[in-house]
C-alpha positions in Angstrom: -28.8 119.4 -53.3 -27.2 116.3 -51.7 -25.7 113.8 -54.2 -24.0 110.5 -53.3 -22.3 108.7 -56.2 -21.1 105.1 -55.6 -19.2 103.0 -58.1 -20.2 99.4 -58.0 -17.3 98.5 -60.3 -15.5 100.1 -63.2 -18.6 100.0 -65.5 -21.5 100.6 -63.1 -22.4 103.4 -60.6 -25.4 104.2 -58.5 -26.4 107.7 -57.8 -28.6 108.7 -54.9 -29.8 112.4 -54.6 -32.0 114.4 -52.3 -33.1 117.8 -53.7 -34.3 120.4 -51.2 -37.6 122.4 -51.6 -35.5 125.6 -52.0 -33.6 124.1 -55.0 -36.9 122.9 -56.5 -38.5 126.3 -56.1 -35.4 128.2 -57.5 -35.4 125.9 -60.5 -39.1 126.3 -61.1 -38.8 130.1 -60.8 -35.9 130.2 -63.3 -38.0 128.2 -65.8 -41.1 130.4 -65.2 -39.0 133.5 -65.6 -37.7 132.4 -68.9 -41.2 131.5 -70.1 -42.6 134.9 -69.0 -40.4 136.7 -71.5 -42.2 135.2 -74.5 -45.6 134.1 -73.0 -48.7 135.5 -74.5 -51.6 135.5 -71.9 -54.8 137.6 -72.3 -54.9 140.6 -69.9 -51.2 140.9 -69.6 -48.5 142.6 -71.7 -45.8 140.5 -73.2 -43.0 140.1 -70.6 -45.1 141.4 -67.8 -47.0 138.3 -66.8 -46.6 137.5 -63.0 -44.6 134.3 -62.1 -47.6 132.8 -60.3 -49.7 133.1 -63.4 -47.0 131.6 -65.6 -46.6 128.7 -63.1 -50.3 128.0 -63.1 -50.7 128.3 -66.9 -47.6 126.3 -67.8 -47.6 123.9 -64.8 -47.1 120.7 -66.7 -44.4 122.1 -69.0 -42.6 123.6 -66.0 -42.7 120.4 -64.0 -41.4 118.4 -66.9 -38.6 120.8 -67.6 -37.8 121.1 -63.9 -37.3 117.3 -63.5 -35.1 117.3 -66.6 -32.9 120.1 -65.3 -32.6 118.7 -61.8 -31.7 115.3 -63.2 -29.1 117.0 -65.5 -27.6 118.8 -62.5 -27.4 115.6 -60.4 -25.9 113.7 -63.3 -23.3 116.4 -63.9 -22.4 116.4 -60.2 -22.1 112.6 -60.1 -19.9 112.6 -63.2 -17.6 115.1 -61.4 -17.6 113.0 -58.2 -16.8 109.8 -60.1 -14.0 111.5 -61.9 -15.2 110.6 -65.3 -16.3 112.6 -68.4 -19.7 112.8 -70.2 -18.2 110.7 -73.0 -17.6 107.9 -70.5 -21.3 107.6 -69.8 -23.1 105.3 -72.2 -26.8 104.7 -72.7 -29.5 106.2 -70.6 -29.7 106.3 -66.8 -32.0 103.6 -65.3 -34.1 105.0 -62.5 -34.9 103.0 -59.4 -36.7 106.0 -57.8 -37.9 109.5 -58.6 -40.3 110.6 -55.8 -41.7 113.9 -54.5 -41.7 113.6 -50.7 -42.4 116.3 -48.2 -41.5 119.2 -50.5 -38.3 117.4 -51.6 -37.3 115.1 -54.5 -35.6 111.8 -53.9 -34.0 110.1 -56.9 -31.9 107.0 -57.4 -30.5 105.8 -60.7 -27.9 103.7 -62.3 -25.4 104.9 -64.9 -23.3 102.8 -67.3 -19.7 103.7 -67.7 -17.6 102.8 -70.7 -15.2 100.1 -69.5 -11.5 100.3 -69.9 -10.5 97.5 -72.3 -6.9 96.4 -72.2 -6.2 94.4 -75.4 -4.1 91.3 -75.1 -2.2 89.7 -78.0 -5.3 89.4 -80.0 -3.6 88.4 -83.3 -2.3 85.2 -81.6 -5.9 84.3 -80.9 -6.7 84.0 -84.6 -6.6 80.3 -85.6 -4.4 79.1 -88.4 -5.9 79.8 -91.8 -5.5 77.6 -94.8 -5.8 79.6 -98.0 -8.0 77.6 -100.3 -6.7 76.6 -103.8 -9.0 77.3 -106.7 -9.9 74.4 -109.0 -8.8 75.1 -112.7 -12.3 73.8 -113.7 -13.9 76.6 -111.8 -11.6 79.2 -113.5 -12.6 77.9 -116.9 -16.3 77.9 -116.0 -16.1 81.5 -115.0 -14.0 82.4 -118.0 -16.8 81.0 -120.1 -19.2 83.3 -118.3 -17.1 86.2 -119.4 -17.2 85.0 -122.9 -21.0 84.9 -122.8 -21.0 88.7 -122.3 -19.8 89.0 -125.9 -21.9 86.1 -127.3 -24.0 86.4 -130.4 -27.7 86.1 -129.5 -30.2 84.5 -131.8 -33.7 83.1 -131.6 -34.0 79.3 -131.2 -36.2 77.3 -133.5 -39.9 77.0 -132.5 -39.4 73.3 -131.6 -36.5 73.9 -129.3 -36.6 73.2 -125.6 -35.2 75.5 -123.0 -31.8 74.3 -121.8 -29.0 75.6 -119.4 -27.1 78.4 -121.1 -30.1 79.6 -123.0 -31.9 82.9 -122.4 -35.6 82.6 -121.4 -37.8 85.6 -122.5 -40.8 85.2 -120.3 -43.8 86.8 -118.5 -44.3 85.8 -114.9 -46.4 86.7 -111.9 -45.8 85.6 -108.3 -48.6 84.5 -105.9 -48.6 84.0 -102.2 -51.7 82.0 -101.7 -54.3 83.5 -103.9 -52.9 87.0 -103.9 -50.3 88.4 -106.3 -47.4 89.9 -104.3 -45.7 93.2 -105.0 -42.6 93.2 -107.1 -43.1 89.6 -108.2 -44.2 90.1 -111.8 -42.7 91.2 -115.1 -43.3 90.9 -118.9 -40.7 89.8 -121.5 -38.1 89.5 -118.8 -34.8 87.9 -120.0 -33.3 85.3 -117.7 -30.0 83.4 -118.2 -30.9 79.8 -117.4 -28.2 78.3 -115.1 -27.1 81.7 -113.8 -28.9 81.1 -110.4 -30.1 84.7 -110.3 -33.7 83.8 -109.4 -35.0 82.0 -106.3 -33.5 78.5 -105.9 -35.4 75.9 -107.9 -37.0 78.4 -110.3 -34.6 78.1 -113.2 -34.3 74.3 -112.9 -38.1 73.9 -113.3 -38.1 76.0 -116.5 -35.6 73.7 -118.2 -37.4 71.7 -121.0 -40.2 74.3 -121.6 -41.1 75.3 -125.2 -42.0 78.6 -126.7 -45.6 79.6 -125.8 -45.8 77.1 -123.0 -47.2 78.2 -119.6 -46.3 76.6 -116.3 -46.8 77.0 -112.5 -43.4 77.0 -110.8 -43.4 76.3 -107.0 -40.6 77.7 -105.0 -39.8 78.7 -101.4 -38.2 82.1 -100.6 -35.0 81.9 -98.5 -35.6 82.5 -94.8 -33.2 85.4 -94.9 -35.0 87.1 -97.8 -35.2 90.9 -97.4 -39.0 91.2 -97.7 -40.4 89.9 -94.4 -43.8 88.9 -95.9 -42.1 86.5 -98.3 -39.1 85.2 -96.2 -39.4 81.4 -95.9 -42.8 81.4 -97.7 -44.0 78.9 -100.4 -45.1 80.8 -103.5 -46.2 80.0 -107.0 -45.0 81.8 -110.1 -47.2 81.6 -113.2 -44.8 81.6 -116.1 -45.3 81.9 -119.8 -42.2 81.3 -122.0 -42.4 83.8 -124.9 -39.1 83.1 -126.6 -35.9 81.1 -126.3 -32.6 82.7 -127.3 -29.3 80.8 -127.7 -25.8 82.1 -127.4 -22.8 81.6 -129.7 -19.7 82.3 -127.7 -16.6 83.8 -129.4 -13.6 81.6 -129.8 -11.4 84.1 -128.0 -11.6 87.7 -126.7 -10.0 90.6 -128.5 -8.0 93.4 -127.0 -11.0 95.8 -126.8 -13.1 93.2 -125.0 -10.3 92.4 -122.6 -9.9 96.1 -121.7 -13.6 96.2 -120.9 -13.2 93.3 -118.5 -9.9 94.5 -117.0 -10.1 98.3 -117.2 -7.3 99.0 -114.7 -4.9 96.4 -116.1 -2.1 97.5 -118.6 -1.9 95.3 -121.6 -4.7 92.9 -120.6 -4.5 89.3 -121.8 -6.5 86.1 -121.4 -3.9 84.9 -118.9 -4.3 88.1 -116.8 -8.1 87.6 -116.9 -7.7 84.1 -115.6 -5.5 85.4 -112.8 -8.2 87.9 -111.9 -10.8 85.2 -111.9 -8.6 83.0 -109.7 -8.1 85.9 -107.2 -11.9 86.6 -107.2 -12.8 82.9 -106.6 -10.1 82.6 -103.9 -11.6 85.6 -102.1 -15.1 84.1 -102.3 -13.9 80.8 -100.8 -11.7 82.6 -98.3 -14.7 84.7 -97.1 -16.5 81.5 -96.5 -13.6 80.1 -94.5 -13.5 83.4 -92.5 -17.2 83.3 -91.7 -17.7 79.6 -91.0 -14.4 78.6 -89.4 -12.1 81.4 -88.4 -14.5 84.0 -87.1 -16.4 81.8 -84.6 -13.2 80.5 -83.1 -11.5 83.9 -82.9 -14.6 85.5 -81.3 -14.7 82.7 -78.7 -10.9 83.1 -78.0 -11.3 86.9 -77.8 -14.2 86.8 -75.3 -12.6 84.1 -73.2 -9.2 85.9 -72.9 -10.4 89.4 -72.0 -11.8 90.2 -68.6 -13.4 93.5 -67.8 -16.5 94.8 -66.1 -19.7 95.2 -68.2 -22.5 97.8 -67.9 -25.5 96.0 -66.4 -28.0 98.2 -68.1 -26.5 97.5 -71.5 -26.6 93.8 -70.8 -30.3 94.0 -69.8 -31.1 95.8 -73.1 -29.3 93.1 -75.0 -31.3 90.4 -73.2 -34.4 92.3 -74.2 -33.2 92.2 -77.9 -32.5 88.5 -77.8 -35.8 87.7 -76.1 -37.8 89.8 -78.6 -35.9 88.0 -81.4 -36.8 84.6 -80.0 -40.4 85.6 -79.7 -40.6 86.1 -83.5 -40.4 82.4 -84.0 -43.2 81.6 -81.5 -46.9 81.4 -82.3 -49.5 83.9 -81.1 -50.8 81.4 -78.5 -47.3 80.9 -77.1 -46.7 84.7 -76.9 -50.1 85.2 -75.2 -49.3 82.5 -72.7 -45.9 84.1 -71.9 -47.4 87.6 -71.5 -49.5 86.2 -68.6 -46.7 84.3 -67.0 -44.0 86.6 -65.5 -42.1 83.7 -64.0 -41.8 82.0 -67.4 -40.6 85.2 -69.0 -37.9 85.7 -66.3 -36.8 82.1 -66.8 -36.6 82.7 -70.5 -34.6 85.8 -69.9 -32.0 83.9 -67.8 -31.4 81.7 -70.8 -30.0 84.7 -72.7 -27.8 86.1 -70.0 -24.5 84.5 -71.1 -25.1 85.2 -74.8 -26.0 88.9 -73.9 -22.9 89.3 -71.8 -20.7 87.9 -74.6 -22.4 90.1 -77.2 -21.9 93.2 -75.1 -18.3 92.3 -74.3 -17.6 91.7 -78.0 -19.1 95.1 -78.9 -16.5 96.9 -76.6 -13.7 94.6 -77.9 -14.5 95.4 -81.6 -14.7 99.1 -80.8 -11.2 99.0 -79.2 -9.8 96.8 -81.9 -11.1 99.1 -84.7 -9.3 102.0 -83.1 -6.1 99.9 -82.8 -6.3 98.9 -86.4 -7.5 102.3 -87.7 -10.7 100.9 -89.1 -13.3 103.5 -90.2 -16.7 103.4 -91.9 -18.2 106.6 -93.3 -21.9 107.5 -93.7 -21.8 106.8 -97.5 -20.8 103.2 -96.9 -23.6 102.8 -94.4 -26.1 104.3 -96.9 -24.9 102.1 -99.7 -25.5 98.9 -97.6 -29.1 100.0 -96.6 -29.9 101.1 -100.2 -28.6 97.9 -101.7 -30.7 95.9 -99.2 -33.8 97.9 -100.3 -33.1 97.3 -104.0 -32.6 93.5 -103.5 -35.9 93.3 -101.6 -37.9 95.5 -103.9 -38.4 98.3 -101.5 -38.1 102.1 -101.9 -34.5 103.0 -100.9 -35.4 106.3 -99.3 -38.2 104.9 -97.3 -36.1 101.9 -96.2 -33.3 104.3 -95.1 -35.8 106.4 -93.2 -37.2 103.3 -91.4 -33.6 102.4 -90.3 -33.3 106.0 -88.9 -36.6 105.9 -87.1 -35.8 102.5 -85.5 -32.3 103.8 -84.5 -30.6 101.0 -86.5 -28.0 103.1 -88.3 -25.4 102.7 -85.6 -26.0 98.9 -85.7 -25.3 98.8 -89.4 -22.2 100.9 -89.0 -20.9 98.7 -86.2 -21.5 95.6 -88.4 -19.5 97.2 -91.3 -16.7 98.1 -88.9 -16.6 94.5 -87.6 -16.5 93.1 -91.1 -13.7 95.4 -92.2 -11.7 94.8 -89.1 -12.0 91.0 -89.2 -11.2 90.8 -92.9 -8.1 92.9 -92.4 -6.6 90.9 -89.5 -7.6 87.6 -91.0 -6.0 88.3 -94.3 -2.9 89.5 -92.6 -2.9 86.2 -90.6 -3.2 84.3 -93.9 -0.3 86.2 -95.4 -2.5 88.0 -97.9 -2.8 91.7 -98.8 
């Protein structure tokens, strides 16, 4: 076996191998010999089947296993020659050649090597962060919401019209076109009007309805909605208002109620509850600042100020992902046209090269940063995110999780959680917060 391993750069290597007929035969005999110990073939005793019979009977299986074993041997030799470890190799090998020629096998493939990432002063690359101040009006509005948890509920008069702050007890059924969609109907469902817990526009259109009144409510599902069939779609909800309930808020909260709202706080008071609300609102606003302002600039700085070789095969895969994602927004005719035009597809692929390179580089940077900052995500956290997504989109959690497993998306979810944890930690430190 002749193996020549050449490193293109620190993240890419090309392996060329020529495997002699003797090595091929020895490998096949070894596999056949192993099979003969358990093979059951009519006319022969177990363990006594001649190798030539085994080879003929299990020819396809032997050839497949032979190729796998020979590749494994070549890969092991190339890893040794390149002075790297198995853990340094990422992704699958990409074959340029695997040919049987004149009783020998010629193979050539590329392997991707985990690049060495030397982190710079990454914390200095985080832009200045202004911690948002929370408006007292928002604190009071949220405090009122807490009061509503302990409100006295009573039925409104028959002549009453539904208003913000009331509870609508209703039947509803959602329709996409002429068909009722799954998970879009309920009877005697209670909805706090003004809580914005339903699809945007739904609650607003209910305001002014009377008991017993029926109405068609037209809304559009958000484009990021979990159920793909409904995301971005216009739907109609046929609603019947069965009852209107009003709330009478308490003038203040007693000690028992405060303990319910602040279970981990010693001697809870209204003032401490306000402080908790303020902290919660500040975190919400801060997360918006992190996502919309700080993260994009930090990512740009991080990518721009770190130079290292990237695995070409990983970049190609990322280009494929970006291309496939872009095709989802195209019509069937556009996709059909592209499928018959290789030049147009290649031109489209080139448009994603820079983005793919930045995404791959960022993946390695996040991996290195998470080690530096001791960020970890366990399997339970990953499961919780996937299960919550299932609940929100009305899907079976177990089936949804299985789908993620089958599509190989569990590592993607885990990486996303690691990134979120990492960025929140270093951004909060930059802002001088715990």
